[in-house]
C-alpha distance (Angstrom), angle and dihedral (degrees) to the residues before:
residue distance angle dihedral
M1 . . .
N2 3.80 . .
P3 3.78 106.7 .
S4 3.79 115.0 -157.8
T5 3.77 124.3 -124.9
T6 3.82 91.3 -105.8
P7 3.81 109.3 100.4
T8 3.77 115.8 -113.7
E9 3.78 115.8 -108.9
Y10 3.77 101.1 -144.9
R11 3.78 124.9 -141.4
F12 3.79 119.4 -150.3
S13 3.79 134.0 -148.4
F14 3.78 140.7 178.6
G15 3.78 137.8 172.3
P16 3.81 123.2 -110.7
W17 3.82 89.8 -118.2
N18 3.80 87.4 72.0
M19 3.79 87.5 77.5
S20 3.78 93.9 68.2
E21 3.78 136.6 174.3
G22 3.79 95.9 -118.3
A23 3.79 95.1 -102.6
D24 3.78 127.0 161.8
P25 3.83 133.8 159.3
F26 3.81 93.3 -98.3
G27 3.77 105.6 60.3
P28 3.80 149.9 -9.6
D29 3.78 127.0 -51.9
T30 3.80 112.1 -83.0
R31 3.81 97.9 -157.4
A32 3.77 134.5 48.2
V33 3.79 120.3 -103.5
F34 3.80 113.5 -95.0
P35 3.83 109.6 -159.9
H36 3.79 118.2 -116.3
E37 3.79 92.9 -129.4
K38 3.81 90.4 61.1
K39 3.79 93.9 50.2
Y40 3.80 96.3 70.8
A41 3.81 91.9 69.6
L42 3.81 89.0 60.4
Y43 3.81 97.6 57.6
R44 3.79 102.2 79.6
P45 3.82 95.9 43.0
L46 3.81 87.7 53.6
G47 3.82 91.8 51.1
F48 3.81 98.2 -103.6
E49 3.79 126.7 129.5
G50 3.80 104.1 170.7
V51 3.80 129.0 73.1
Q52 3.79 122.2 -154.1
L53 3.79 112.0 -153.7
H54 3.76 141.3 -170.5
D55 3.78 112.7 -149.3
D56 3.80 91.2 -108.0
D57 3.80 91.9 47.6
A58 3.78 85.4 61.3
V59 3.81 96.0 39.3
P60 3.82 113.7 16.7
G61 3.79 115.8 -146.2
L62 3.79 93.5 9.6
D63 3.82 93.2 159.2
D64 3.81 88.6 71.2
L65 3.81 97.0 43.6
T66 3.77 132.7 91.4
A67 3.79 121.5 -120.4
A68 3.80 89.5 -104.1
Q69 3.80 92.2 51.7
I70 3.81 91.3 48.7
E71 3.79 90.9 50.1
R72 3.80 91.7 49.0
Q73 3.81 94.1 50.7
A74 3.81 92.0 44.6
S75 3.79 89.9 52.2
Q76 3.79 89.7 51.5
L77 3.80 90.4 52.6
K78 3.79 90.5 48.7
S79 3.79 88.8 57.7
V80 3.81 92.4 47.0
L81 3.80 92.0 52.1
A82 3.80 92.5 45.7
N83 3.80 91.7 50.2
E84 3.82 89.8 52.7
G85 3.82 92.6 46.3
L86 3.81 92.1 -115.4
T87 3.80 132.4 146.2
P88 3.80 122.7 -146.6
E89 3.80 104.7 -127.9
F90 3.80 98.1 -170.1
V91 3.78 144.8 -25.9
A92 3.81 120.5 -134.7
P93 3.80 126.4 -163.5
R94 3.79 108.2 -122.8
L95 3.79 98.3 -134.9
W96 3.79 100.6 162.2
F97 3.82 106.6 65.6
S98 3.79 100.5 62.4
E99 3.79 122.8 92.8
R100 3.80 85.0 -129.5
T101 3.81 92.8 64.1
I102 3.81 101.0 46.3
D103 3.82 89.3 111.3
G104 3.77 94.9 38.7
A105 3.77 133.6 -69.9
Y106 3.81 112.2 -123.9
T107 3.82 91.2 18.5
S108 3.79 98.8 42.5
N109 3.78 117.0 134.2
S110 3.81 87.1 -132.7
Q111 3.79 116.8 86.0
S112 3.81 91.7 -155.7
D113 3.80 91.1 52.5
R114 3.79 90.4 50.5
A115 3.80 88.7 50.5
Y116 3.82 89.6 53.0
A117 3.81 90.0 50.7
W118 3.79 91.6 52.5
D119 3.80 92.5 47.2
R120 3.81 90.4 50.2
T121 3.81 90.1 47.9
K122 3.80 92.1 53.1
K123 3.79 89.5 51.1
C124 3.80 89.2 51.0
I125 3.80 91.7 52.5
D126 3.80 90.3 47.6
I127 3.81 89.8 52.6
A128 3.80 91.1 49.5
R129 3.79 90.3 50.9
S130 3.81 90.9 49.5
I131 3.81 93.1 54.8
D132 3.83 94.7 42.4
C133 3.79 95.2 -108.7
N134 3.81 119.8 139.7
A135 3.81 101.7 -172.9
I136 3.80 126.6 87.7
V137 3.80 117.3 -170.5
L138 3.78 118.8 -150.7
W139 3.79 113.2 -158.6
L140 3.79 96.9 179.7
S141 3.77 91.8 -155.3
R142 3.80 101.5 160.6
E143 3.79 97.0 27.1
G144 3.78 93.4 113.0
T145 3.78 140.5 55.7
Y146 3.78 144.2 -103.3
I147 3.79 89.8 -142.2
R148 3.77 121.1 24.9
E149 3.78 94.7 -133.3
A150 3.81 90.4 62.8
K151 3.81 93.7 83.5
D152 3.76 140.0 21.1
A153 3.80 99.4 -110.3
K154 3.80 94.5 -157.0
V155 3.79 90.4 53.1
A156 3.81 89.5 46.6
Y157 3.80 92.3 55.7
D158 3.80 90.1 46.1
R159 3.80 89.3 53.2
L160 3.80 92.5 48.8
L161 3.79 91.1 52.2
E162 3.79 91.3 45.5
S163 3.82 90.5 52.3
I164 3.79 92.1 50.0
N165 3.80 90.8 50.4
Q166 3.79 90.8 48.9
M167 3.80 89.5 53.9
L168 3.79 92.1 48.8
D169 3.80 90.7 50.1
Y170 3.81 93.6 44.7
D171 3.81 92.0 59.4
P172 3.82 117.8 15.9
T173 3.82 92.0 -164.7
I174 3.79 102.7 56.7
E175 3.77 129.5 95.7
I176 3.80 120.5 -144.5
W177 3.79 117.3 -143.8
I178 3.79 113.6 -165.1
E179 3.81 114.3 -151.0
P180 3.81 109.0 -156.6
K181 3.77 125.0 -151.4
P182 3.82 127.0 167.3
N183 3.81 99.3 -143.3
E184 3.80 147.4 -11.6
P185 2.96 126.7 109.1
A186 3.81 88.7 16.1
D187 3.80 111.6 50.1
Q188 3.79 90.1 -134.5
A189 3.79 121.4 13.5
Y190 3.78 126.9 -149.3
V191 3.84 94.7 -134.2
P192 3.81 103.4 40.9
T193 3.83 101.1 154.2
I194 3.78 141.7 31.2
G195 3.80 88.9 -106.5
H196 3.79 89.8 63.1
A197 3.80 90.6 47.6
I198 3.79 93.4 50.2
A199 3.80 91.1 47.9
L200 3.81 88.0 56.5
A201 3.80 89.1 48.4
Y202 3.80 93.1 55.0
A203 3.80 91.1 45.8
S204 3.80 92.5 52.3
N205 3.79 127.9 96.7
A206 3.82 91.8 -109.2
P207 3.83 109.4 29.9
K208 3.81 94.0 176.3
R209 3.82 89.9 61.9
V210 3.80 96.7 51.2
K211 3.79 117.6 78.2
G212 3.78 140.1 148.2
L213 3.77 138.5 -101.5
I214 3.79 112.5 -151.5
E215 3.78 121.3 -154.1
S216 3.80 113.9 -162.6
A217 3.81 94.9 -138.3
H218 3.80 93.5 46.8
A219 3.79 91.0 56.6
M220 3.80 90.4 48.2
L221 3.81 91.2 50.4
A222 3.81 86.8 57.6
G223 3.81 88.6 53.9
L224 3.80 91.2 -110.1
D225 3.78 135.2 125.5
A226 3.80 109.9 -105.5
S227 3.80 93.1 -147.5
D228 3.81 90.9 55.2
E229 3.80 90.7 49.6
M230 3.80 88.9 52.1
A231 3.79 91.6 47.8
F232 3.80 91.0 51.4
A233 3.80 91.5 52.6
L234 3.81 91.6 45.5
A235 3.80 90.3 51.1
H236 3.81 87.3 59.9
D237 3.84 93.4 40.0
K238 3.79 87.9 -119.2
L239 3.78 105.9 120.2
G240 3.79 103.1 117.8
S241 3.78 94.5 170.6
V242 3.79 145.9 -31.3
H243 3.77 136.1 -126.1
L244 3.77 105.3 -151.0
N245 3.79 119.1 -158.5
D246 3.78 137.3 115.4
Q247 3.75 140.6 -107.2
N248 3.80 133.8 -152.4
G249 3.78 101.7 -144.0
L250 3.79 133.8 -52.8
K251 3.80 97.7 -37.2
F252 3.75 133.8 112.4
D253 3.79 117.7 -45.4
E254 3.81 100.4 -73.8
D255 3.84 101.9 179.5
K256 3.80 91.0 -154.3
N257 3.79 122.7 179.5
F258 3.79 112.6 -73.0
G259 3.79 110.4 -90.3
S260 3.79 94.0 6.1
A261 3.82 97.5 115.3
N262 3.81 104.5 24.2
L263 3.78 112.2 21.8
R264 3.80 94.3 175.7
G265 3.79 90.8 50.7
A266 3.80 89.2 51.4
F267 3.81 90.2 48.9
N268 3.77 90.6 54.8
Q269 3.79 92.6 49.3
V270 3.80 89.6 53.6
R271 3.81 90.5 44.3
V272 3.81 93.1 53.7
L273 3.80 92.3 47.8
E274 3.80 94.0 45.2
E275 3.80 96.6 44.7
N276 3.80 93.4 49.0
G277 3.78 99.1 48.1
Y278 3.79 98.6 -109.2
G279 3.79 109.5 169.8
R280 3.79 97.0 28.9
R281 3.80 91.3 106.0
G282 3.78 92.6 49.4
E283 3.81 98.5 -87.0
F284 3.78 113.5 157.8
I285 3.76 130.3 -124.7
G286 3.78 96.1 -129.2
L287 3.78 122.8 -160.9
D288 3.78 126.5 -155.3
V289 3.78 103.3 -178.1
K290 3.78 133.2 145.2
T291 3.77 122.7 -156.4
M292 3.77 119.5 -124.9
R293 3.78 112.9 -78.0
T294 3.81 90.1 -125.2
Q295 3.81 93.3 59.6
R296 3.80 114.6 115.2
G297 3.79 126.9 -146.8
C298 3.79 142.0 69.8
P299 2.91 118.2 -91.5
V300 3.80 101.2 16.9
T301 3.80 111.4 -160.2
E302 3.81 106.6 151.5
H303 3.81 93.0 98.9
L304 3.80 89.0 59.9
S305 3.79 97.1 46.2
N306 3.81 91.3 42.0
S307 3.80 92.6 52.1
R308 3.80 91.1 48.3
T309 3.81 90.3 48.8
M310 3.80 90.9 49.7
F311 3.80 91.1 51.5
L312 3.79 91.4 51.8
H313 3.82 92.1 46.9
L314 3.79 88.6 53.2
V315 3.81 90.8 48.0
D316 3.81 86.8 58.3
K317 3.81 89.4 49.3
V318 3.80 91.4 51.5
R319 3.79 93.2 47.1
S320 3.80 93.1 48.1
L321 3.81 93.3 49.7
D322 3.81 109.4 109.3
P323 3.83 105.0 -120.6
K324 3.79 93.1 -166.6
L325 3.78 91.7 55.5
V326 3.80 91.3 47.2
Q327 3.80 89.3 51.6
Q328 3.80 91.0 49.5
F329 3.80 90.3 55.5
R330 3.80 90.1 47.9
D331 3.79 93.3 48.5
A332 3.80 90.8 49.6
R333 3.80 90.3 44.7
D334 3.77 86.5 -129.5
Y335 3.77 98.5 147.4
E336 3.79 93.6 159.4
A337 3.80 88.4 62.4
L338 3.79 90.4 44.8
E339 3.78 92.6 51.4
I340 3.79 96.2 50.7
H341 3.80 89.1 45.2
I342 3.82 90.8 54.9
L343 3.81 92.5 46.0
K344 3.79 92.9 49.2
H345 3.78 90.1 46.1
L346 3.79 91.3 53.7
L347 3.81 91.4 46.5
G348 3.80 92.4 46.8
V349 3.79 94.9 -123.9
G350 3.79 127.3 134.2
């Protein structure tokens, strides 16, 4: 990429599930339910333009609806988004809640379960088409195993590639963005990193239409640096989008506020995106953040506005970093001087 000298004006997105009810596996909800349909009016006032959607966010209960009913509800959502001045960033098939996908969707050992997954995927693509969205996100959440002997891994990868090719053939206009994650809910996933996702892209029937979506916390759960994962995808021109958040160690997927656990790591994610022109073609800065379960209120939105504010503060830090001085430290191989310079820059001290 050859970014111009004009600063990028970033666009931001999040999914309605980011305004949650404070649920976890260990106790009751701590906040009242706030209906999805009321959330869309909050986007623009918070500084967000893009809406991330699962297929059943767009059309609730779609498994029990006819094609005509799905089309009608999708058209209604299209009008709602247009009236709020919002853009659907992507639609993702939710292939992890059904009893038929407990053992995976595309990689299930059951032919009938795989057939259900493909039918659900077609419905997802149809919904995306109806709301003028051309990106399908694949979070391959249950495409893995709890014990490795449970599936033939080679067959599983073949089935994943076959499913991607089917999607590309079903709609020649869509892009597929693979969102890698190493674990949870599967103990070990088949596409744990962006490298795996990009390998699938190159193996597909339409490599230019298969990209990746990198979530900060997912990269950290794989023991990797999220900024390096983003740089790798950018080097291949395959970064469809990002889900910025943070993670406190190798735990469950925490979806903490961006920059809240590792400020320097967040700075480097912003630096990689800014320096390589991400966003200049309309790509969104997507957030996937959950507020603390103890937070009161309804709806709770501070975690979204705070994460957006942190991103923009770090953009200012990146833009005010002296590139000539950084290059001098690199040329001299004086990384001690470079490190203290970066730390002081982040702290705002001379």
